[in-house]
N, C-alpha and C positions, 0 to 999 in steps of 0.2 A: 606679932604675927610670925610664925615659924614656917619657912618654906624649905622643902627638900626636893631633890631632883634625882630621878633614876633614869639612866640612859647609857648609851654607848660611851666608850672611854673619852672620845674627843669632846662630846657634849658635857660629860661630867667634869672634865678638866676646865672647860670654859666657864661653866657655872661656878665651879670651885674658886676660880680666880676673882669672881665678883662677890664672893662671900656666901654663896648658897651651899649648904651641905649637900654633896653630890655622891651618888653611889652607882656602881655598875653591878649587873647581875649576869652571871655566866650561864644560868639555866633557869627554867621555870621555877624550880624549887626555891632557889635563892630569891628570885623576884617575888614569889608569893610570901615568903618569910618576911621580906622587907615591907611589903605592902601591909601585911597584918600588923607588924610592929608600928608602922606609922598610923594606921587606922585606930589602933588602941591608944595612941598618945594624944591626949587632949590638947597639947600645945602645938601640934602640927595642924596648920590651917590650909596649906596648899601643897599638893603633890604634883610636881611637873614630871611628865614622862615624855621622852623624845619619841618621834613617830616610828622609828625603827623598833624600839622596844614595844610601843603601843601595838603595832601590827603583828608583832610576834605573839603577843598575849591578849589580843583584842577581845576574845570571848570572856576571859576572866575579868578584864577591866570593865567591860560593859556590865557584867553582873554586879561588880562592886559599885559602880555608879548608880545602878538602880536600887541597891540596897541601902545606900547611905548618902547623905548630903553634906557630911562633914568628916574629914576635910574635903575640900574641893579638889577634884582630880582633873588636870588638864593635860592635853598632849600638844607638843610643839614640834615644829619642823627640826630635823636633825641639823647640826651645824655644817655637815658636809652635803646637805641637799635632801630633798624629799625621798621618803622610802616607799610611799604608796601612791596611789592615784591622786591627782590634784582634784579636790572637790569641785572647783569651777569647771574643769574639763569634763567631769562626769555630768554636771548639770547641762552644759552645752551639748554634749553628745545626746542626752536624753531629749532635750527640747528643740534643739536646732538640727541635730543629725550629723554629728561627726565634727571632728576638729583636726 
């Protein structure tokens, strides 16, 4: 199983230290180029994207997830903290009424 990670520099360094091939993208074009390369590579089974990168390119990533089921694309919390709304907070606001 080959795992790759795309994210902010701090997260990329941390994943690199545990042996995961890690990359950073300075703009959407670099991100898109990396994603296309990983999607074409049959050896890549898992693409990890930190949430800061995910929220920056959310529409594109969601389209990719709908179009393919291999490799698996997952988003994780950034090493320095969450970038977007906490899903649990959003559920509580919707059903309980504010947090």
